[in-house]
N, CA, C and O atoms as CSV, one atom per row, in Angstrom:
chain,resi,resn,atom,element,x,y,z
A,1,MET,N,N,0.734,-1.227,-0.052
A,1,MET,CA,C,0.092,0.089,0.313
A,1,MET,C,C,0.688,1.109,-0.079
A,1,MET,O,O,1.868,0.888,-0.355
A,2,PHE,N,N,0.265,2.416,-0.253
A,2,PHE,CA,C,1.050,3.557,-0.349
A,2,PHE,C,C,1.400,4.265,1.168
A,2,PHE,O,O,0.509,4.336,2.014
A,3,ASP,N,N,2.538,4.693,1.391
A,3,ASP,CA,C,2.784,5.026,2.592
A,3,ASP,C,C,2.502,6.367,2.679
A,3,ASP,O,O,3.082,7.033,3.537
A,4,VAL,N,N,1.495,7.010,1.733
A,4,VAL,CA,C,0.965,8.400,1.948
A,4,VAL,C,C,-0.211,8.368,2.847
A,4,VAL,O,O,-0.832,9.417,3.019
A,5,ALA,N,N,-0.617,7.187,3.489
A,5,ALA,CA,C,-1.694,7.217,4.831
A,5,ALA,C,C,-0.492,7.717,5.901
A,5,ALA,O,O,-0.635,8.732,6.583
A,6,GLU,N,N,0.493,7.024,5.949
A,6,GLU,CA,C,1.135,7.037,7.234
A,6,GLU,C,C,2.130,8.556,7.464
A,6,GLU,O,O,2.877,8.760,8.420
A,7,ALA,N,N,1.868,9.527,6.259
A,7,ALA,CA,C,2.732,10.610,6.270
A,7,ALA,C,C,2.531,11.327,7.487
A,7,ALA,O,O,1.402,11.599,7.894
A,8,ALA,N,N,3.769,11.703,8.196
A,8,ALA,CA,C,3.417,12.748,9.058
A,8,ALA,C,C,2.861,14.011,9.289
A,8,ALA,O,O,3.051,14.762,8.332
A,9,SER,N,N,2.079,14.647,10.461
A,9,SER,CA,C,1.463,15.660,10.528
A,9,SER,C,C,1.862,16.872,10.708
A,9,SER,O,O,2.368,17.103,11.807
A,10,ILE,N,N,1.785,17.771,9.918
A,10,ILE,CA,C,2.548,18.999,9.786
A,10,ILE,C,C,1.031,19.973,10.270
A,10,ILE,O,O,-0.183,19.808,10.156
A,11,THR,N,N,1.831,20.896,10.776
A,11,THR,CA,C,0.941,21.892,11.547
A,11,THR,C,C,0.507,23.476,10.212
A,11,THR,O,O,1.457,24.133,9.785
A,12,ILE,N,N,-0.413,23.695,9.929
A,12,ILE,CA,C,-1.065,24.365,8.888
A,12,ILE,C,C,-2.137,25.223,9.263
A,12,ILE,O,O,-2.987,24.560,9.856
A,13,ALA,N,N,-2.492,26.588,9.149
A,13,ALA,CA,C,-3.284,27.362,9.470
A,13,ALA,C,C,-3.999,27.681,7.696
A,13,ALA,O,O,-3.521,27.713,6.562
A,14,PRO,N,N,-5.653,27.909,8.438
A,14,PRO,CA,C,-6.066,28.379,7.171
A,14,PRO,C,C,-6.183,29.903,6.771
A,14,PRO,O,O,-6.292,30.939,7.427
A,15,ILE,N,N,-6.128,29.664,5.665
A,15,ILE,CA,C,-6.194,31.341,4.583
A,15,ILE,C,C,-7.368,31.922,4.793
A,15,ILE,O,O,-8.409,31.310,5.032
A,16,GLU,N,N,-7.240,33.193,4.708
A,16,GLU,CA,C,-8.259,34.019,4.378
A,16,GLU,C,C,-7.953,34.191,3.081
A,16,GLU,O,O,-6.845,34.661,2.821
A,17,THR,N,N,-9.131,33.746,1.690
A,17,THR,CA,C,-9.177,34.376,0.465
A,17,THR,C,C,-10.060,35.511,0.352
A,17,THR,O,O,-9.840,36.118,-0.696
A,18,LYS,N,N,-10.756,35.896,0.882
A,18,LYS,CA,C,-11.700,36.820,0.638
A,18,LYS,C,C,-11.306,38.353,0.412
A,18,LYS,O,O,-10.915,39.095,1.313
A,19,GLY,N,N,-11.482,38.746,-1.036
A,19,GLY,CA,C,-10.639,40.069,-1.166
A,19,GLY,C,C,-9.323,40.120,-1.597
A,19,GLY,O,O,-8.769,41.165,-1.939
A,20,LYS,N,N,-8.700,38.806,-1.592
A,20,LYS,CA,C,-7.523,38.736,-2.250
A,20,LYS,C,C,-7.299,38.226,-3.944
A,20,LYS,O,O,-8.136,37.617,-4.611
A,21,TYR,N,N,-6.124,38.605,-4.332
A,21,TYR,CA,C,-5.835,38.221,-5.817
A,21,TYR,C,C,-5.413,37.074,-5.774
A,21,TYR,O,O,-4.978,36.678,-4.692
A,22,ILE,N,N,-5.406,36.123,-6.998
A,22,ILE,CA,C,-5.241,34.872,-7.034
A,22,ILE,C,C,-3.520,34.905,-7.062
A,22,ILE,O,O,-3.263,33.703,-7.120
A,23,PHE,N,N,-2.745,35.334,-7.057
A,23,PHE,CA,C,-1.206,35.174,-6.819
A,23,PHE,C,C,-1.326,35.734,-5.552
A,23,PHE,O,O,-0.473,35.098,-4.934
A,24,GLU,N,N,-1.791,36.455,-4.818
A,24,GLU,CA,C,-1.672,36.591,-3.223
A,24,GLU,C,C,-1.738,35.483,-2.757
A,24,GLU,O,O,-0.831,34.961,-2.108
A,25,VAL,N,N,-3.215,34.779,-3.118
A,25,VAL,CA,C,-3.458,33.721,-2.421
A,25,VAL,C,C,-2.213,31.987,-2.652
A,25,VAL,O,O,-2.103,31.032,-1.882
A,26,ALA,N,N,-1.514,32.244,-3.990
A,26,ALA,CA,C,-0.721,31.376,-4.040
A,26,ALA,C,C,0.673,31.664,-3.419
A,26,ALA,O,O,1.328,30.691,-3.044
A,27,ASN,N,N,1.052,32.588,-3.313
A,27,ASN,CA,C,2.180,33.286,-2.294
A,27,ASN,C,C,1.542,32.709,-0.846
A,27,ASN,O,O,2.228,31.789,-0.402
A,28,ASP,N,N,0.706,32.954,-0.250
A,28,ASP,CA,C,0.219,32.396,1.108
A,28,ASP,C,C,0.415,31.176,1.043
A,28,ASP,O,O,0.743,30.702,2.131
A,29,ILE,N,N,0.333,30.229,-0.048
A,29,ILE,CA,C,0.216,28.950,0.152
A,29,ILE,C,C,1.571,28.154,0.413
A,29,ILE,O,O,1.957,27.265,1.173
A,30,ARG,N,N,2.073,28.908,-0.578
A,30,ARG,CA,C,3.764,28.769,-0.785
A,30,ARG,C,C,4.369,28.843,0.652
A,30,ARG,O,O,4.927,27.913,1.236
A,31,ARG,N,N,4.118,30.385,1.227
A,31,ARG,CA,C,4.574,30.320,2.227
A,31,ARG,C,C,4.340,29.411,3.533
A,31,ARG,O,O,5.184,28.977,4.317
A,32,GLN,N,N,3.379,29.301,3.534
A,32,GLN,CA,C,3.000,28.005,4.681
A,32,GLN,C,C,3.365,26.829,4.134
A,32,GLN,O,O,3.319,25.968,5.013
A,33,LEU,N,N,3.792,26.274,2.835
A,33,LEU,CA,C,4.325,24.989,2.641
A,33,LEU,C,C,5.854,24.886,3.244
A,33,LEU,O,O,6.421,23.993,3.872
A,34,ARG,N,N,6.313,26.291,2.746
A,34,ARG,CA,C,8.093,26.454,2.904
A,34,ARG,C,C,8.064,26.249,4.398
A,34,ARG,O,O,8.799,25.333,4.765
A,35,SER,N,N,7.463,26.815,5.261
A,35,SER,CA,C,7.603,26.788,6.626
A,35,SER,C,C,7.407,25.451,7.340
A,35,SER,O,O,8.064,25.289,8.369
A,36,ALA,N,N,6.441,24.285,6.861
A,36,ALA,CA,C,5.842,23.379,6.990
A,36,ALA,C,C,7.313,22.007,6.320
A,36,ALA,O,O,7.402,20.836,6.688
A,37,GLY,N,N,7.999,22.554,5.563
A,37,GLY,CA,C,9.019,21.991,5.061
A,37,GLY,C,C,8.441,21.024,3.781
A,37,GLY,O,O,9.028,19.989,3.463
A,38,VAL,N,N,7.372,21.439,3.181
A,38,VAL,CA,C,6.827,20.512,2.227
A,38,VAL,C,C,6.986,21.144,1.078
A,38,VAL,O,O,6.464,20.513,0.159
A,39,GLU,N,N,7.571,22.285,0.696
A,39,GLU,CA,C,7.646,23.354,-0.452
A,39,GLU,C,C,7.841,22.842,-1.756
A,39,GLU,O,O,8.934,22.368,-2.063
A,40,PRO,N,N,6.739,22.894,-2.694
A,40,PRO,CA,C,6.546,22.101,-4.164
A,40,PRO,C,C,8.068,23.040,-4.706
A,40,PRO,O,O,8.642,23.933,-4.083
A,41,GLU,N,N,8.359,22.555,-5.829
A,41,GLU,CA,C,9.218,23.237,-6.936
A,41,GLU,C,C,8.799,24.475,-7.242
A,41,GLU,O,O,9.649,25.366,-7.275
A,42,TRP,N,N,7.642,24.736,-7.480
A,42,TRP,CA,C,6.879,25.931,-8.005
A,42,TRP,C,C,5.175,25.614,-7.728
A,42,TRP,O,O,4.622,24.566,-8.061
A,43,LEU,N,N,4.555,26.678,-7.101
A,43,LEU,CA,C,2.959,26.700,-7.373
A,43,LEU,C,C,2.733,28.343,-7.844
A,43,LEU,O,O,3.249,29.364,-7.389
A,44,ASN,N,N,1.834,28.169,-8.845
A,44,ASN,CA,C,1.711,29.556,-9.627
A,44,ASN,C,C,0.110,29.473,-10.034
A,44,ASN,O,O,-0.448,28.522,-10.582
A,45,ALA,N,N,-0.300,30.346,-9.744
A,45,ALA,CA,C,-1.645,30.646,-10.734
A,45,ALA,C,C,-1.718,29.947,-12.237
A,45,ALA,O,O,-0.976,30.063,-13.212
A,46,SER,N,N,-2.819,29.240,-12.032
A,46,SER,CA,C,-2.555,28.426,-13.494
A,46,SER,C,C,-2.459,29.140,-14.879
A,46,SER,O,O,-1.693,28.692,-15.732
A,47,ASN,N,N,-3.123,30.100,-15.084
A,47,ASN,CA,C,-2.756,31.227,-16.102
A,47,ASN,C,C,-1.492,32.063,-15.596
A,47,ASN,O,O,-1.637,33.266,-15.381
A,48,PHE,N,N,-0.474,31.555,-15.437
A,48,PHE,CA,C,0.506,32.382,-14.548
A,48,PHE,C,C,1.337,33.215,-15.442
A,48,PHE,O,O,2.199,34.004,-15.054
A,49,MET,N,N,0.778,32.806,-17.553
A,49,MET,CA,C,1.484,33.878,-18.297
A,49,MET,C,C,0.673,34.859,-18.549
A,49,MET,O,O,0.981,35.816,-19.259
A,50,ASP,N,N,-0.615,34.682,-17.899
A,50,ASP,CA,C,-1.844,35.755,-18.191
A,50,ASP,C,C,-2.073,36.243,-19.203
A,50,ASP,O,O,-2.061,37.441,-19.486
A,51,ASP,N,N,-2.446,34.818,-20.243
A,51,ASP,CA,C,-2.980,34.722,-21.065
A,51,ASP,C,C,-4.624,35.098,-21.267
A,51,ASP,O,O,-5.591,34.729,-20.601
A,52,ASP,N,N,-4.545,35.988,-22.463
A,52,ASP,CA,C,-6.120,36.642,-22.591
A,52,ASP,C,C,-7.343,35.197,-22.667
A,52,ASP,O,O,-8.557,35.337,-22.516
A,53,ASN,N,N,-6.796,34.169,-22.874
A,53,ASN,CA,C,-7.967,32.812,-23.010
A,53,ASN,C,C,-7.871,32.182,-21.608
A,53,ASN,O,O,-7.236,31.231,-21.152
A,54,GLU,N,N,-8.692,33.020,-21.128
A,54,GLU,CA,C,-9.154,32.431,-19.312
A,54,GLU,C,C,-9.923,31.343,-19.422
A,54,GLU,O,O,-9.899,30.553,-18.478
A,55,ALA,N,N,-10.603,31.109,-20.349
A,55,ALA,CA,C,-11.867,29.787,-20.535
A,55,ALA,C,C,-10.724,28.696,-20.515
A,55,ALA,O,O,-10.963,27.643,-19.923
A,56,LEU,N,N,-9.613,28.862,-21.067
A,56,LEU,CA,C,-8.639,27.639,-21.468
A,56,LEU,C,C,-7.637,27.785,-20.533
A,56,LEU,O,O,-6.850,26.843,-20.449
A,57,TYR,N,N,-7.502,28.566,-19.938
A,57,TYR,CA,C,-5.849,28.875,-18.748
A,57,TYR,C,C,-6.157,29.253,-17.377
A,57,TYR,O,O,-5.297,29.396,-16.507
A,58,GLY,N,N,-7.373,29.407,-17.213
A,58,GLY,CA,C,-8.106,30.099,-15.980
A,58,GLY,C,C,-7.889,31.380,-15.818
A,58,GLY,O,O,-7.367,31.968,-16.766
A,59,PRO,N,N,-8.176,32.036,-14.771
A,59,PRO,CA,C,-8.384,33.466,-14.407
A,59,PRO,C,C,-6.903,33.861,-14.324
A,59,PRO,O,O,-6.022,33.051,-14.036
A,60,LYS,N,N,-6.673,35.219,-14.608
A,60,LYS,CA,C,-5.747,35.599,-14.653
A,60,LYS,C,C,-4.954,36.007,-13.448
A,60,LYS,O,O,-5.671,36.612,-12.652
A,61,SER,N,N,-3.625,35.869,-13.021
A,61,SER,CA,C,-3.047,35.875,-11.547
A,61,SER,C,C,-3.476,37.411,-10.999
A,61,SER,O,O,-3.228,37.668,-9.821
A,62,SER,N,N,-4.030,38.292,-11.729
A,62,SER,CA,C,-4.419,39.216,-11.063
A,62,SER,C,C,-5.829,39.492,-10.766
A,62,SER,O,O,-6.281,40.567,-10.371
A,63,ARG,N,N,-6.587,38.228,-11.036
A,63,ARG,CA,C,-7.905,38.665,-10.817
A,63,ARG,C,C,-8.138,38.188,-9.015
A,63,ARG,O,O,-7.264,37.725,-8.282
A,64,GLN,N,N,-9.493,38.462,-8.673
A,64,GLN,CA,C,-9.691,38.094,-7.364
A,64,GLN,C,C,-9.922,36.859,-7.442
A,64,GLN,O,O,-10.349,36.274,-8.437
A,65,TRP,N,N,-9.633,36.355,-6.319
A,65,TRP,CA,C,-9.313,35.057,-5.786
A,65,TRP,C,C,-11.162,34.716,-5.819
A,65,TRP,O,O,-11.851,35.617,-5.338
A,66,PRO,N,N,-12.063,33.206,-6.479
A,66,PRO,CA,C,-13.141,33.424,-6.496
A,66,PRO,C,C,-13.801,33.008,-5.137
A,66,PRO,O,O,-13.191,32.197,-4.441
A,67,GLN,N,N,-14.938,33.476,-4.732
A,67,GLN,CA,C,-15.801,33.013,-3.845
A,67,GLN,C,C,-16.614,31.799,-3.941
A,67,GLN,O,O,-17.456,31.754,-4.838
A,68,VAL,N,N,-16.484,30.825,-3.155
A,68,VAL,CA,C,-17.192,29.706,-3.764
A,68,VAL,C,C,-18.485,29.137,-3.262
A,68,VAL,O,O,-18.627,28.546,-2.191
A,69,GLY,N,N,-19.672,29.451,-4.409
A,69,GLY,CA,C,-20.914,29.627,-3.721
A,69,GLY,C,C,-21.503,28.199,-3.502
A,69,GLY,O,O,-20.813,27.182,-3.571
A,70,ALA,N,N,-22.846,28.214,-3.230
A,70,ALA,CA,C,-23.188,26.917,-2.836
A,70,ALA,C,C,-23.187,25.807,-3.797
A,70,ALA,O,O,-23.065,24.658,-3.372
A,71,ARG,N,N,-23.312,26.043,-5.068
A,71,ARG,CA,C,-23.221,24.818,-5.954
A,71,ARG,C,C,-22.144,24.818,-6.398
A,71,ARG,O,O,-22.156,24.468,-7.578
A,72,GLU,N,N,-20.567,25.193,-5.777
A,72,GLU,CA,C,-19.240,25.327,-6.208
A,72,GLU,C,C,-18.982,24.244,-5.106
A,72,GLU,O,O,-19.777,23.856,-4.250
A,73,ARG,N,N,-17.453,23.770,-5.357
A,73,ARG,CA,C,-16.569,23.836,-4.427
A,73,ARG,C,C,-14.890,23.655,-4.772
A,73,ARG,O,O,-14.586,23.553,-5.961
A,74,LEU,N,N,-14.035,23.624,-3.958
A,74,LEU,CA,C,-12.403,23.538,-4.728
A,74,LEU,C,C,-12.307,22.152,-4.416
A,74,LEU,O,O,-12.737,21.447,-3.503
A,75,ALA,N,N,-11.618,21.964,-5.439
A,75,ALA,CA,C,-11.003,20.946,-5.646
A,75,ALA,C,C,-9.348,20.576,-5.754
A,75,ALA,O,O,-8.726,21.061,-6.699
A,76,ILE,N,N,-8.778,19.876,-4.959
A,76,ILE,CA,C,-7.328,19.834,-4.718
A,76,ILE,C,C,-6.794,18.354,-5.132
A,76,ILE,O,O,-7.163,17.376,-4.482
A,77,SER,N,N,-5.886,18.223,-6.274
A,77,SER,CA,C,-5.566,16.789,-6.725
A,77,SER,C,C,-4.305,16.557,-6.808
A,77,SER,O,O,-3.602,17.520,-6.502
A,78,VAL,N,N,-3.726,15.537,-7.140
A,78,VAL,CA,C,-2.353,15.419,-7.683
A,78,VAL,C,C,-2.539,14.345,-9.170
A,78,VAL,O,O,-3.245,13.353,-9.350
A,79,GLN,N,N,-1.639,15.010,-10.003
A,79,GLN,CA,C,-1.614,14.260,-11.336
A,79,GLN,C,C,-0.442,13.847,-11.818
A,79,GLN,O,O,0.311,14.758,-12.162
A,80,ARG,N,N,0.072,12.403,-11.993
A,80,ARG,CA,C,1.562,12.213,-12.455
A,80,ARG,C,C,1.814,13.020,-13.854
A,80,ARG,O,O,1.191,12.881,-14.906
A,81,GLY,N,N,3.038,14.011,-13.536
A,81,GLY,CA,C,3.547,14.603,-14.487
A,81,GLY,C,C,3.696,14.383,-16.021
A,81,GLY,O,O,3.981,13.220,-16.304
A,82,TRP,N,N,3.588,15.103,-16.914
A,82,TRP,CA,C,4.261,14.781,-17.879
A,82,TRP,C,C,5.681,14.051,-18.544
A,82,TRP,O,O,5.806,13.091,-19.304
A,83,SER,N,N,6.551,14.841,-17.983
A,83,SER,CA,C,8.009,14.390,-17.853
A,83,SER,C,C,8.639,13.957,-16.734
A,83,SER,O,O,9.247,12.887,-16.748
A,84,GLU,N,N,8.565,14.803,-15.528
A,84,GLU,CA,C,8.851,14.220,-14.342
A,84,GLU,C,C,8.016,14.750,-13.238
A,84,GLU,O,O,7.365,15.765,-13.488
A,85,GLY,N,N,7.941,14.288,-12.196
A,85,GLY,CA,C,7.529,14.983,-11.286
A,85,GLY,C,C,5.891,14.561,-11.243
A,85,GLY,O,O,5.262,13.841,-12.019
A,86,TRP,N,N,5.473,15.244,-10.107
A,86,TRP,CA,C,3.821,15.283,-9.654
A,86,TRP,C,C,3.403,16.840,-10.348
A,86,TRP,O,O,4.084,17.815,-10.664
A,87,ALA,N,N,1.843,16.515,-10.410
A,87,ALA,CA,C,1.287,18.064,-10.867
A,87,ALA,C,C,0.312,18.191,-9.278
A,87,ALA,O,O,-0.304,17.280,-8.725
A,88,ILE,N,N,0.423,19.372,-8.917
A,88,ILE,CA,C,-0.937,19.581,-7.943
A,88,ILE,C,C,-1.758,20.755,-8.759
A,88,ILE,O,O,-1.269,21.642,-9.458
A,89,HIS,N,N,-2.904,20.550,-8.519
A,89,HIS,CA,C,-4.259,21.366,-9.279
A,89,HIS,C,C,-5.048,21.638,-8.209
A,89,HIS,O,O,-5.453,20.694,-7.530
A,90,VAL,N,N,-5.353,22.798,-7.923
A,90,VAL,CA,C,-6.470,23.407,-7.279
A,90,VAL,C,C,-7.322,24.244,-8.155
A,90,VAL,O,O,-6.990,25.233,-8.808
A,91,ASP,N,N,-8.477,23.674,-8.055
A,91,ASP,CA,C,-9.657,24.210,-9.545
A,91,ASP,C,C,-10.749,24.137,-8.619
A,91,ASP,O,O,-10.811,23.408,-7.629
A,92,ARG,N,N,-11.871,25.210,-9.153
A,92,ARG,CA,C,-13.045,25.194,-8.636
A,92,ARG,C,C,-14.137,24.800,-9.693
A,92,ARG,O,O,-14.342,25.154,-10.854
A,93,ILE,N,N,-14.823,23.837,-8.743
A,93,ILE,CA,C,-15.994,22.921,-9.636
A,93,ILE,C,C,-17.400,23.386,-9.085
A,93,ILE,O,O,-17.681,23.390,-7.886
A,94,GLY,N,N,-18.313,23.808,-10.176
A,94,GLY,CA,C,-19.417,24.035,-9.880
A,94,GLY,C,C,-20.318,23.471,-11.142
A,94,GLY,O,O,-19.900,22.899,-12.149
A,95,TYR,N,N,-21.646,23.793,-10.799
A,95,TYR,CA,C,-22.727,23.445,-11.696
A,95,TYR,C,C,-23.406,24.746,-12.265
A,95,TYR,O,O,-23.711,25.622,-11.455
A,96,SER,N,N,-23.650,24.923,-13.535
A,96,SER,CA,C,-24.293,25.994,-14.696
A,96,SER,C,C,-25.379,25.597,-14.807
A,96,SER,O,O,-25.368,24.368,-14.871
A,97,GLY,N,N,-26.499,26.077,-14.876
A,97,GLY,CA,C,-28.141,26.049,-15.412
A,97,GLY,C,C,-28.939,25.046,-14.475
A,97,GLY,O,O,-28.475,24.667,-13.400
A,98,ASP,N,N,-29.982,24.709,-14.887
A,98,ASP,CA,C,-30.764,24.060,-14.404
A,98,ASP,C,C,-31.568,22.374,-14.695
A,98,ASP,O,O,-31.696,21.975,-15.853
A,99,ALA,N,N,-31.850,21.876,-13.997
A,99,ALA,CA,C,-32.092,20.638,-14.202
A,99,ALA,C,C,-33.247,20.688,-15.611
A,99,ALA,O,O,-34.079,21.592,-15.535
A,100,PRO,N,N,-33.319,19.805,-16.814
A,100,PRO,CA,C,-32.252,18.969,-17.134
A,100,PRO,C,C,-30.952,19.007,-17.854
A,100,PRO,O,O,-30.196,18.095,-18.190
A,101,ASP,N,N,-30.868,20.636,-18.044
A,101,ASP,CA,C,-29.738,21.092,-18.869
A,101,ASP,C,C,-28.366,21.144,-17.916
A,101,ASP,O,O,-27.397,21.675,-18.458
A,102,LEU,N,N,-28.228,20.779,-16.910
A,102,LEU,CA,C,-27.019,20.863,-15.842
A,102,LEU,C,C,-26.058,20.588,-16.448
A,102,LEU,O,O,-25.958,19.540,-17.086
A,103,ILE,N,N,-24.654,21.962,-16.331
A,103,ILE,CA,C,-23.464,21.394,-17.079
A,103,ILE,C,C,-22.738,21.909,-15.593
A,103,ILE,O,O,-22.921,22.900,-14.887
A,104,THR,N,N,-21.773,20.654,-15.485
A,104,THR,CA,C,-20.422,20.573,-14.742
A,104,THR,C,C,-19.308,21.912,-15.220
A,104,THR,O,O,-18.759,21.905,-16.322
A,105,THR,N,N,-19.200,22.484,-14.694
A,105,THR,CA,C,-17.718,23.353,-15.244
A,105,THR,C,C,-16.705,23.489,-14.010
A,105,THR,O,O,-16.981,23.334,-12.820
A,106,VAL,N,N,-15.537,23.798,-14.543
A,106,VAL,CA,C,-14.079,23.500,-14.072
A,106,VAL,C,C,-13.525,24.934,-14.076
A,106,VAL,O,O,-13.706,25.584,-15.106
A,107,GLN,N,N,-12.983,25.409,-13.224
A,107,GLN,CA,C,-12.341,26.747,-13.158
A,107,GLN,C,C,-10.584,26.388,-12.967
A,107,GLN,O,O,-10.256,26.071,-11.824
A,108,LYS,N,N,-9.763,26.418,-13.753
A,108,LYS,CA,C,-8.354,25.921,-13.147
A,108,LYS,C,C,-8.009,27.379,-12.284
A,108,LYS,O,O,-8.279,28.530,-12.627
A,109,LEU,N,N,-7.341,26.918,-11.089
A,109,LEU,CA,C,-7.040,28.404,-10.296
A,109,LEU,C,C,-5.469,28.203,-9.998
A,109,LEU,O,O,-4.786,29.125,-10.444
A,110,LEU,N,N,-4.814,27.262,-9.385
A,110,LEU,CA,C,-3.603,27.012,-9.117
A,110,LEU,C,C,-2.963,25.926,-9.548
A,110,LEU,O,O,-3.642,24.959,-9.201
A,111,VAL,N,N,-1.798,25.500,-10.252
A,111,VAL,CA,C,-0.971,24.707,-10.550
A,111,VAL,C,C,0.648,24.595,-9.938
A,111,VAL,O,O,1.556,25.406,-10.114
A,112,GLY,N,N,0.680,23.288,-9.149
A,112,GLY,CA,C,2.010,22.953,-8.958
A,112,GLY,C,C,2.758,22.029,-9.234
A,112,GLY,O,O,2.186,21.108,-9.818
A,113,LYS,N,N,4.262,21.838,-8.976
A,113,LYS,CA,C,4.627,20.631,-9.512
A,113,LYS,C,C,5.903,20.061,-8.095
A,113,LYS,O,O,6.770,20.759,-7.569
A,114,THR,N,N,5.635,18.878,-7.869
A,114,THR,CA,C,6.969,18.194,-6.962
A,114,THR,C,C,7.136,17.097,-7.551
A,114,THR,O,O,6.411,16.332,-8.187
A,115,LEU,N,N,8.869,17.142,-7.061
A,115,LEU,CA,C,9.366,15.898,-7.772
A,115,LEU,C,C,9.499,14.226,-6.919
A,115,LEU,O,O,10.232,13.278,-7.198
A,116,SER,N,N,8.538,14.369,-5.893
A,116,SER,CA,C,8.343,13.289,-5.745
A,116,SER,C,C,6.822,13.052,-4.937
A,116,SER,O,O,6.298,13.851,-4.160
A,117,GLU,N,N,6.366,11.912,-5.299
A,117,GLU,CA,C,4.917,11.290,-4.757
A,117,GLU,C,C,4.559,12.091,-3.834
A,117,GLU,O,O,3.674,12.947,-3.840
A,118,ARG,N,N,5.461,11.707,-2.836
A,118,ARG,CA,C,5.071,11.786,-1.043
A,118,ARG,C,C,4.997,13.383,-0.850
A,118,ARG,O,O,4.111,13.902,-0.171
A,119,GLN,N,N,5.946,14.077,-1.467
A,119,GLN,CA,C,5.897,15.678,-1.598
A,119,GLN,C,C,4.758,16.107,-1.777
A,119,GLN,O,O,4.282,16.946,-1.012
A,120,ALA,N,N,3.906,15.492,-3.101
A,120,ALA,CA,C,2.875,15.893,-3.844
A,120,ALA,C,C,1.559,15.972,-3.056
A,120,ALA,O,O,0.660,16.810,-2.998
A,121,TRP,N,N,1.821,14.581,-2.370
A,121,TRP,CA,C,0.646,14.263,-1.472
A,121,TRP,C,C,0.681,14.885,0.195
A,121,TRP,O,O,-0.309,15.040,0.910
A,122,ASP,N,N,1.861,15.127,0.495
A,122,ASP,CA,C,2.210,16.158,1.629
A,122,ASP,C,C,1.400,17.520,1.233
A,122,ASP,O,O,0.518,18.054,1.906
A,123,SER,N,N,1.779,17.833,0.311
A,123,SER,CA,C,1.596,19.219,0.046
A,123,SER,C,C,-0.043,19.652,-0.256
A,123,SER,O,O,-0.602,20.711,0.026
A,124,VAL,N,N,-0.663,18.292,-1.014
A,124,VAL,CA,C,-2.062,18.112,-1.223
A,124,VAL,C,C,-2.820,18.306,0.243
A,124,VAL,O,O,-3.747,19.115,0.246
A,125,ARG,N,N,-2.527,17.678,1.403
A,125,ARG,CA,C,-3.373,17.609,2.709
A,125,ARG,C,C,-2.968,18.717,3.329
A,125,ARG,O,O,-3.635,19.040,4.312
A,126,ALA,N,N,-1.793,19.593,2.945
A,126,ALA,CA,C,-1.619,20.833,3.735
A,126,ALA,C,C,-2.672,21.962,2.740
A,126,ALA,O,O,-3.375,22.756,3.365
A,127,ILE,N,N,-2.707,21.961,1.563
A,127,ILE,CA,C,-3.165,22.818,1.038
A,127,ILE,C,C,-5.070,22.439,1.193
A,127,ILE,O,O,-5.898,23.291,0.871
A,128,ASN,N,N,-5.395,21.326,1.621
A,128,ASN,CA,C,-6.586,20.605,2.033
A,128,ASN,C,C,-6.649,21.731,3.019
A,128,ASN,O,O,-7.101,22.821,2.670
A,129,LYS,N,N,-6.164,21.490,4.378
A,129,LYS,CA,C,-6.158,22.327,5.171
A,129,LYS,C,C,-6.251,23.989,5.213
A,129,LYS,O,O,-7.061,24.595,5.914
A,130,MET,N,N,-5.516,24.460,4.553
A,130,MET,CA,C,-5.521,25.891,4.332
A,130,MET,C,C,-6.780,26.317,3.751
A,130,MET,O,O,-7.148,27.475,3.946
A,131,PHE,N,N,-7.567,25.430,2.981
A,131,PHE,CA,C,-8.689,26.032,2.577
A,131,PHE,C,C,-9.823,25.349,3.258
A,131,PHE,O,O,-10.872,25.368,2.614
A,132,ASP,N,N,-9.853,24.767,4.378
A,132,ASP,CA,C,-10.607,23.703,5.139
A,132,ASP,C,C,-11.665,23.088,4.292
A,132,ASP,O,O,-12.860,23.355,4.420
A,133,VAL,N,N,-11.075,22.081,3.241
A,133,VAL,CA,C,-11.821,21.117,2.119
A,133,VAL,C,C,-11.974,19.977,2.766
A,133,VAL,O,O,-11.029,19.248,3.066
A,134,ALA,N,N,-13.236,19.728,3.042
A,134,ALA,CA,C,-13.177,18.719,3.576
A,134,ALA,C,C,-13.297,17.414,2.806
A,134,ALA,O,O,-13.231,16.338,3.400
């Protein structure tokens, strides 16, 4: 079995996102991960190049952090990287429209990279605590 379940607990405080920009939230997360000893190689806004195509790349880093509504939630996940390492994703998932034409929507918010699976899962657990995601 994976040794992820046996990982040491780390001390993380919830972060306040209301009124902050996406790059500020990313900075707050990086700061706490660094102090906990699980800092990823990098963690940025998904649209770190501030491309105008926000539907594809996510909101620009200078946009306000989105407030999660009743039909939305944050999803924090790990994915095997394309070339090396592991990718960390923070996405907002929600629903648009009314039944029977309900559509699931996903908005990319943050993306990061670690070189080990263990570090990726430790980072995800810490980010979960920061956002108080159940």
